[in-house]
C-alpha positions as CSV (number, residue, x, y, z in Angstrom):
1,M,24.2,19.6,-14.8
2,D,25.7,16.2,-14.2
3,A,23.7,13.0,-14.5
4,I,23.5,12.4,-10.8
5,A,22.1,15.8,-10.1
6,S,19.6,15.4,-12.9
7,R,18.4,12.0,-11.4
8,I,18.0,13.6,-7.9
9,I,15.8,16.4,-9.4
10,K,13.7,13.8,-11.3
11,A,13.4,11.7,-8.2
12,R,12.2,14.6,-6.1
13,Q,9.7,15.5,-8.9
14,Y,8.2,12.0,-8.8
15,A,8.0,12.0,-5.0
16,A,6.3,15.4,-5.0
17,E,3.8,14.3,-7.6
18,R,3.3,10.8,-6.1
19,D,-0.6,11.1,-6.2
20,Q,-0.5,11.5,-10.0
21,R,2.6,9.3,-10.8
22,I,2.9,6.5,-8.3
23,H,0.4,3.6,-8.6
24,V,1.1,0.4,-6.6
25,I,0.4,-2.8,-8.4
26,S,1.2,-5.3,-5.7
27,F,2.9,-5.8,-2.3
28,E,3.0,-8.0,0.7
29,V,3.8,-7.0,4.2
30,R,3.9,-8.4,7.7
31,I,2.3,-6.4,10.5
32,D,3.5,-7.3,14.0
33,G,0.3,-7.3,16.0
34,E,-0.2,-7.3,19.8
35,N,-1.4,-11.0,19.8
36,A,0.0,-12.3,16.5
37,N,1.7,-11.2,13.3
38,H,-0.4,-10.9,10.1
39,Q,0.4,-11.0,6.4
40,V,-1.3,-8.3,4.4
41,S,-1.3,-8.4,0.6
42,Y,-2.4,-6.1,-2.2
43,N,-2.6,-7.2,-5.9
44,R,-4.2,-5.1,-8.6
45,G,-6.9,-3.6,-6.3
46,K,-7.6,-6.7,-4.3
47,W,-6.7,-6.7,-0.6
48,G,-6.0,-9.7,1.6
49,C,-5.1,-10.5,5.2
50,D,-4.7,-13.8,7.0
51,C,-6.6,-12.6,10.1
52,E,-10.0,-13.9,11.1
53,E,-11.8,-10.6,10.7
54,S,-10.6,-10.1,7.2
55,M,-11.6,-13.6,6.2
56,R,-15.1,-13.0,7.6
57,R,-15.7,-9.4,6.5
58,G,-13.1,-8.7,3.8
59,I,-11.5,-5.9,5.7
60,C,-9.7,-5.5,9.0
61,A,-7.6,-3.1,11.0
62,H,-4.4,-4.4,9.3
63,I,-5.8,-3.6,5.8
64,M,-7.1,-0.2,7.0
65,A,-3.6,0.6,8.4
66,M,-2.0,-0.2,5.1
67,E,-4.6,1.9,3.2
68,E,-3.7,4.8,5.4
69,I,0.0,4.3,5.0
70,M,-0.2,3.9,1.2
71,G,-2.7,6.7,0.6
72,D,-3.9,7.3,-3.0
73,T,-1.3,4.9,-4.4
74,V,-3.7,2.0,-3.8
75,E,-7.5,1.3,-4.3
76,P,-9.5,1.3,-1.1
77,A,-10.5,-2.1,0.2
78,M,-14.2,-1.3,0.4
79,T,-14.4,-0.5,-3.3
80,A,-11.9,-3.2,-4.5
81,A,-13.7,-5.9,-6.4
């Protein structure tokens, strides 16, 4: 088996086992909202968003959307310390 085929097989294995193998450490995204754009960040279990709701309550629709997208690769905002 050539090296490229071996890499493709390994990549598919990692993707198939993402719940056990993939753990996000940090990221930052922009969500284009209906009224404004918002910056959402995640760093070692800590969530942040520049919207008013997040600043008041520590969670918002933008963070919840990213939690749903990222699945088990990130810690949930409600339990992040």
